[in-house]
C-alpha positions in Angstrom: 0.0 0.0 0.0 2.9 2.3 0.6 3.7 2.4 -3.1 0.3 3.6 -3.9 0.6 6.5 -1.5 3.9 7.5 -3.0 2.4 7.6 -6.4 -0.3 9.8 -5.1 2.1 12.2 -3.7 4.0 12.4 -6.9 0.9 13.4 -8.8 0.1 16.0 -6.3 3.6 17.5 -6.4 3.5 17.7 -10.2 0.1 19.3 -10.2 1.0 21.8 -7.6 4.2 22.9 -9.3 2.4 23.8 -12.5 -0.3 25.8 -10.7 1.5 28.9 -9.8 4.0 29.9 -12.4 4.5 33.6 -12.1 7.6 35.2 -13.5 10.8 33.3 -12.6 9.2 31.4 -9.7 8.6 27.8 -10.6 5.5 25.8 -9.9 5.4 22.6 -8.0 5.8 20.4 -11.1 8.6 22.4 -12.4 10.5 22.3 -9.1 10.0 18.5 -8.8 11.0 17.9 -12.4 14.2 19.9 -12.0 15.2 17.8 -8.9 16.6 14.3 -9.6 15.5 12.9 -6.3 11.8 13.2 -7.5 12.1 11.5 -10.9 9.9 8.5 -9.8 7.3 10.9 -8.4 7.4 13.0 -11.6 7.0 9.8 -13.7 4.0 8.8 -11.5 2.4 12.2 -11.8 2.6 12.1 -15.5 1.2 8.6 -15.6 -1.7 9.7 -13.4 -2.5 12.6 -15.7 -2.0 15.1 -12.8 0.6 17.4 -14.3 -1.9 20.1 -15.5 -3.7 20.0 -12.1 -0.4 20.5 -10.2 0.5 23.3 -12.5 -2.8 25.0 -11.7 -3.3 27.9 -9.4 -3.5 25.9 -6.2 -2.5 26.6 -3.6 -1.2 23.1 -2.8 0.9 21.5 -0.2 2.7 18.4 -1.6 4.3 15.8 0.6 6.8 14.6 -1.9 8.3 11.1 -1.5 11.9 10.8 -2.8 13.1 8.1 -5.2 14.5 6.2 -2.2 11.0 6.3 -0.6 9.5 4.7 -3.7 12.4 2.2 -3.9 11.6 1.1 -0.3 8.1 -0.1 -1.4 7.6 -3.8 -1.9 9.2 -5.0 -5.2 7.0 -4.4 -8.2 4.7 -1.9 -6.4 5.7 1.2 -8.4 5.7 -0.7 -11.7 2.2 -2.0 -10.9 0.9 1.4 -10.1 2.3 2.8 -13.3 0.3 0.4 -15.4 -2.6 2.1 -17.3 -5.2 -0.3 -15.8 -4.1 0.9 -12.3 -4.4 4.6 -13.0 -7.2 5.1 -10.5 -5.1 3.6 -7.7 -2.1 5.7 -8.7 -4.2 8.9 -8.7 -5.6 8.0 -5.2 -2.1 7.4 -3.8 -0.7 10.6 -5.3 -3.5 12.8 -4.3 -3.3 11.5 -0.8 0.1 13.3 -0.7 -1.5 16.7 -1.5 -3.4 19.2 0.6 -5.7 21.8 -1.1 -4.0 24.7 0.7 -0.5 26.1 1.2 0.7 24.9 4.6 4.2 26.0 5.6 5.9 24.2 8.5 5.5 27.3 10.6 1.7 26.9 10.5 1.8 23.4 12.1 4.9 23.6 14.4 4.2 22.0 17.7 0.8 20.7 16.7 -0.8 17.3 16.1 -3.7 17.3 13.6 -5.6 15.3 11.0 -6.5 17.1 7.8 -8.3 16.2 4.6 -6.2 15.5 1.5 -7.1 16.2 -2.1 -7.8 12.4 -2.3 -10.6 12.9 0.2 -9.3 10.9 3.2 -7.7 12.4 6.3 -3.9 12.2 7.0 -2.4 12.5 10.4 0.3 15.2 10.9 2.5 15.3 14.0 4.8 18.3 14.3 5.5 18.0 18.0 8.9 16.4 17.6 10.1 16.9 14.0 7.3 16.5 11.5 5.6 13.3 10.5 2.8 12.9 8.0 1.0 9.6 7.7 4.0 8.0 9.5 6.6 9.4 7.0 9.2 11.8 8.2 9.5 15.2 6.6 13.2 15.4 5.8 13.1 18.9 4.1 10.4 21.4 4.6 9.2 24.6 2.9 10.3 24.3 -0.7 8.3 27.3 -1.9 6.6 27.2 -5.3 4.6 29.8 -7.2 1.4 27.7 -6.5 2.2 26.2 -3.1 4.8 24.4 -1.0 6.6 21.1 -1.1 7.7 19.1 1.9 10.1 16.2 1.2 9.1 12.9 2.9 11.1 9.7 3.4 8.2 7.2 2.7 5.3 6.8 0.4 2.0 7.1 2.4 -1.2 5.3 1.6 -4.8 6.3 2.1 -6.5 4.3 4.9 -8.8 2.7 2.3 -5.8 1.2 0.5 -3.8 -0.2 3.5 
């Protein structure tokens, strides 16, 4: 199930990047596409058809799993999710990594909360000792984009309905 969540986040990151492209500031998708540690996520976002969404106005918050996070999923998970017949699952996983608002780390510091994702299900966020989202650790926060913010996470998270 973790691979599904990762795919979801990738889609969300790509969609968000595209949303706010004003002047020289890059959108969520452009930022992710220009950073090699997100190549798997970007591939997933493209396969899910979420690029235009994430290039939209947003604002979005994308919890972006790294290539290593995707690689940690059970063997064959990513490949399975990328198959055209599994697009709905991929979209669900990727959109579970996206919030429909811009949430910088300063807005949640010291808090524990549960918030709705673009996918529709809630994700738990614990910012009382570091920051965890859905059990994944935020390893780099506040990569600002023209249409939102990216927080880099060390695992792919899956919606409760897919676990």
